[in-house]
LUMZABA-346021 format. One line per 3 residues: number of its first residue (from 1); for each residue x, y, z of C-alpha. Coordinates in steps of 0.001 Angstrom, whole numbers, plus 500000, padded with zeros to 6 digits. Example, Ala and Ser with C-alpha at 12.3 -4.5 7.8 and 13.67 -1.06 7.14 Angstrom:
1 = 512300/495500/507800  513670/498940/507140
! end
This chain:
1 = 500059/499971/499572  501376/503621/498969  501771/506033/501863
4 = 501022/509882/501757  504348/511969/502496  504643/515620/502253
7 = 507470/518145/503349  505118/520918/504515  502531/521220/507483
10 = 500114/522410/504978  500305/520356/502655  499408/517323/505379
13 = 496644/519297/506523  495257/519655/502680  495285/515548/502228
16 = 493857/514927/506023  491251/517148/505429  489737/514292/502134
19 = 491592/511210/503569  488786/509765/506119  485465/509348/504567
22 = 483704/511264/507224  484807/514528/509251  483228/512678/512501
25 = 483501/509416/513082  482978/508183/516621  484146/505011/518237
28 = 487913/503692/519494  488623/500955/517897  490468/502126/515025
31 = 492511/505201/516685  493258/502910/519595  494776/500315/517015
34 = 497339/503071/516174  497900/503992/518988  498873/500579/519931
37 = 500902/500445/516714  502958/503247/517373  503590/502335/521389
40 = 501813/505826/522523  501948/504235/526064  502704/507573/528310
43 = 504536/507943/531622  503082/511188/532812  499756/512145/534005
46 = 496839/512889/532076  494389/515569/533259  491324/514955/530974
49 = 488778/517740/530356  485691/517566/528790  482065/519399/528874
52 = 479696/521157/526153  481303/524433/527093  484568/525794/529191
55 = 486843/523369/528068  489435/525213/526456  489717/527508/529746
58 = 489858/525028/532653  492569/523560/530237  494046/526819/529782
61 = 494102/527260/533872  495340/523757/533957  498372/524515/531546
64 = 499403/527997/532470  499426/527074/536598  501416/523697/536068
67 = 503524/525837/533891  503878/528427/536509  504839/525682/538662
70 = 507970/524757/537011  506562/521363/534983  506626/520704/531238
73 = 503133/520787/530179  501622/519358/527245  498830/520421/525740
76 = 496059/519161/523645  493100/521573/522518  490680/522111/519331
79 = 489866/523535/517104  492337/525961/516233  491905/530021/515691
82 = 494497/530857/513231  496791/528235/513021  496712/524772/513047
85 = 500033/524433/515371  498085/526037/518336  496059/522554/518947
88 = 499746/520995/520004  501710/523067/522978  504427/522583/524528
91 = 505661/524456/527910  502606/527220/526387  503933/527304/523134
94 = 502868/526060/519430  505047/523108/518475  507237/523574/515184
97 = 505779/522317/512110  508476/520020/511993  507233/518435/514704
100 = 504004/517568/513685  505021/516633/510047  507296/513803/511964
103 = 504568/513170/513866  502266/512374/510988  504852/510665/509281
106 = 504738/508470/512191  501466/507811/512646  501106/507140/508854
109 = 503556/504370/508873  502353/502340/511699  498543/502727/510384
112 = 499185/500042/508081  495127/499507/506380  493322/501658/509546
115 = 491735/504844/507954  491985/507758/510238  489945/511000/510839
118 = 491313/514099/510660  490653/514618/515295  492284/511385/515506
121 = 495206/512102/513654  495460/515410/515357  495369/513420/518695
124 = 497563/510937/517791  500236/513321/516729  499818/515415/520258
127 = 500797/512396/521984  503806/511606/519741  504958/515314/520175
130 = 504584/515275/524006  506505/511738/524504  508885/513360/522214
133 = 509292/516437/523683  509612/514249/527554  506895/516429/529131
136 = 506063/515886/532364  501879/516292/532404  499560/516380/529335
139 = 496405/518585/529285  493492/516845/527160  490544/518826/525697
142 = 487658/516074/524861  486384/516768/521177  483196/515537/521012
145 = 480868/513758/523913  483451/511428/525437  482854/507901/525347
148 = 483792/507449/521960  485596/510627/521015  489265/509658/520120
151 = 491063/511052/523433  489445/508490/525662  491699/505715/524360
154 = 494475/507732/526488  493442/506778/530369  492581/509905/532874
157 = 494496/510395/536051  491908/512965/536640  489349/513819/534238
160 = 487348/516592/534610  483267/517944/533499  483195/521394/532908
163 = 479205/521898/531695  476725/519723/530301  474260/521105/527944
166 = 472424/520691/524385  474817/520571/521080  475920/518234/518908
169 = 472593/516400/519122  473112/514154/516206  476184/512663/518405
172 = 475290/512707/521498  471434/512721/522038  468836/515191/522347
175 = 468954/515622/526127  470929/516351/528995  470828/512653/530450
178 = 472027/511254/527288  474651/513654/526947  475963/513468/530370
181 = 476600/509692/529815  478094/510416/526827  480682/512902/528626
184 = 480679/510700/531965  482491/508283/529389  486393/509742/530629
187 = 485946/508376/533892  487982/505442/535370  487831/502318/538340
190 = 489311/504376/541022  490401/507734/539354  489399/511097/540411
193 = 486241/512662/538691  485475/516497/538399  482064/517678/537525
196 = 481157/521625/537652  478027/521733/536591  475895/522915/539304
199 = 472896/520527/538001  474419/517480/536791  472497/514782/534469
202 = 471570/511860/536756  473088/509963/534274  476761/511289/534613
205 = 476548/510008/538689  475438/506840/538083  477931/506210/535551
208 = 480832/507439/537607  479630/504978/541044  479577/502134/537839
211 = 482567/502408/536995  483966/503144/540414  485135/506641/539906
214 = 484880/508942/543134  483143/511608/541480  483305/514869/542938
217 = 480961/518051/542794  481267/521512/542557  478734/523126/545255
220 = 479096/519981/547472  482692/518885/547188  484355/521893/546118
223 = 483478/525255/545088  484233/528938/544809  483235/532123/546362
226 = 483033/535918/545567  484722/537624/548705  482866/540931/550197
229 = 485497/543464/549462  488177/544129/546759  488689/542000/543473
232 = 488792/539030/545091  487558/535289/545947  487697/532533/547458
235 = 488154/528227/546123  487642/525276/548305  488245/522073/547389
238 = 488614/519006/549682  491908/519469/550061  492085/522932/551478
241 = 490734/526479/550994  492253/529301/549416  491374/532977/550296
244 = 492249/536384/548586  493053/534880/545201  492928/537343/542452
247 = 490020/537381/539505  491352/535408/536912  492282/537221/533603
250 = 489875/535499/531763  486963/537548/532229  483176/536481/532646
253 = 481726/535236/536130  481637/532000/534986  485228/531486/535029
256 = 485503/531758/538879  484004/528241/537977  486298/527045/535562
259 = 489599/528407/537940  488046/525904/540411  487164/522791/538788
262 = 491115/523643/537576  491503/523844/541007  490002/520621/542307
265 = 491808/518584/540032  495316/520000/540146  494712/519203/544337
268 = 493785/515182/543396  497752/514786/541968  498798/517215/544900
271 = 501179/513902/545671  502617/513816/541785  502336/517569/541051
274 = 502251/519839/544034  501612/523329/542976  501896/526100/545482
277 = 499668/528956/546301  501950/531461/544657  501560/529477/541376
280 = 497967/529164/541561  497829/533061/541799  500338/533177/539002
283 = 497980/531149/537009  494983/533011/537305  496842/536270/536753
286 = 499092/534649/533207  496237/532497/531839  495162/532818/528506
289 = 492350/531792/526027  491339/533962/522701  487982/534456/521411
292 = 486690/533637/525075  484822/537193/525883  488165/538374/524956
295 = 488223/542123/524449  491157/544200/522113  492445/546845/522915
298 = 491434/550312/521261  488885/551954/520259  485674/551034/519289
301 = 485969/548368/522054  485752/544685/520063  484787/541190/522082
304 = 485359/538515/520260  483462/535162/521508  483280/531693/520192
307 = 480069/530844/521665  477961/528533/519124  475026/527570/521159
310 = 472699/528303/523733  474526/527695/526984  477360/529927/525631
313 = 475616/532343/524720  473542/532812/527896  477506/533239/529630
316 = 478240/535543/526888  474851/538120/527493  475921/537889/531219
319 = 479306/539066/530485  478179/541443/527944  476233/542902/530949
322 = 479542/543408/532616  481003/545607/530172  479692/548647/530652
325 = 478127/550751/528279  478028/551511/524531  476500/553923/522464
328 = 475783/551615/519387  476384/548219/519913  476977/546340/516809
331 = 477582/542207/516020  479198/540600/513005  477965/536977/513342
334 = 477689/533352/512123  477151/530720/512470  476660/526786/511407
337 = 473273/525654/510098  473113/522512/512355  473258/524766/515453
340 = 470543/526091/517368  470249/529944/515548  467331/531342/516742
343 = 467923/530354/520384  471189/532180/520466  469839/534684/518423
346 = 467119/535377/520849  469647/535525/524109  471389/537896/522232
349 = 469317/540175/520632  468647/543014/523401  472306/543619/523051
352 = 472811/543967/519510  471516/547255/517607  473070/546430/514131
355 = 474100/542783/512882  476778/542137/510462  475740/538910/509014
358 = 477584/536294/506777  478560/532414/506341  482156/531677/506987
361 = 483626/529669/504532  482348/526582/505275  479674/524062/503360
364 = 477776/523624/506931  477572/527645/507414  474380/529393/507403
367 = 474195/531818/504577  473277/535482/505300  469756/535586/504024
370 = 469144/532177/506905  470409/534688/509313  468629/537408/508522
373 = 465462/535944/508623  466108/534422/511862  467572/537850/513334
376 = 464006/539765/511880  462262/537522/513680  463617/537759/516753
379 = 464854/541576/516887  462727/543268/514556  463839/546778/515688
382 = 467630/546030/515175  469304/547227/511515  471178/544263/509836
385 = 473729/543931/507185  474282/540875/505100  477858/540635/503152
388 = 479172/537979/501208  481539/536857/503630  482802/537868/506758
391 = 485606/540061/506628  483417/542078/504531  481072/542105/506893
394 = 484047/543149/509991  484645/545777/507693  481044/546929/507121
397 = 481201/546938/511324  484334/549270/511416  483067/551444/509120
400 = 479996/552432/510611  481158/552190/514634  482852/555424/516333
403 = 484851/555082/519116  482186/555233/522111  480617/551881/520146
406 = 481352/548127/520569  481649/545651/517978  481232/541650/518974
409 = 482080/538435/516889  480685/535499/517916  478924/532885/516895
412 = 481110/529736/515796  484978/529528/515877  485171/529979/512130
415 = 483188/533727/512429  485572/534991/514996  489047/532910/512877
418 = 487975/534987/509767  487371/538482/511530  491300/538015/512739
421 = 492554/537445/509850  490841/540465/507991  492220/542386/511452
424 = 495491/541086/509970  495129/542119/506482
! end
């Protein structure tokens, strides 16, 4: 059988986009077979993070804090915003094109006649890079669900689930109980498991009990509270209470819950990877995770958020309420057609005066005309403009916005990525 090879990462990525019969192909059999053939048996601790929303932020808190503590950290996240290399980081820095190409070649040599999806190649490449770099610990973000996600071929030493809500129903089920069961699939017998959803589905707690994973729940076994004075808060876990913590560098009140989950997960590994209170504070202050309620410097105010489901849109709406007055509120908006566009628009219709609508450059993106119909029905008082591209929508918003206005770009990773590209140009 002939094997694909290329010198450049771009050529590899173009090949992988079409090499497998489906973009999403759930199941562990194929990726586990190639993992075994490659001998990918990490000897370092693995912290695996799942959930509908908030996974990336929790991974960022974990990795930044562990890095502050002096550990060499591998971080696997998805998707990327501007460069593929963002998905695979060592020491908080994206790995090189050369390291990823070497990993892809190793996968191609080992896979035999097993076909792998784009995401499965991503995961195996990340672990290959982590082992080659000699990391002390790896933080892994689940791609979709948990039970049948490729990340689950690696047994988590500590597993955390951030939130459970409706998204990807075609793969995970149409209710929180079904989705909770899928996400709980990352739990392992005898290994610490955490859930930061304040109302965890019964299916999740039942599965933890069935597999023998000691589950800790937010509000019961760990939690947080804003302190009465100053910009500080406290976090408590089964191990200790931490007072006078600085507010996280990531915006949004919900980030306190994400940070509390990260601290609880770190405490579960304290015997292997001790972290001091000073290093915790550094992690909170230095953490970066782009396009999660991210405010860019300058005027008009620009806010980037990848919110693409109702749960995330509700959190974004609450965060916008804390940002103060804007004379005119513009939104550059694009979403995928298979998402609950109407619910997202309904949650944010009171936060936007002028909608700039465009389809990201993907086949499954909703057209500007579809978006316009939904927005017009939900917010008849708002003005709306349709554009042929997200870049054009961004430029239209910039032309109309004054210094005292706000431009919100949201609805999809792809929307924000195309806005960033347009800003770069």
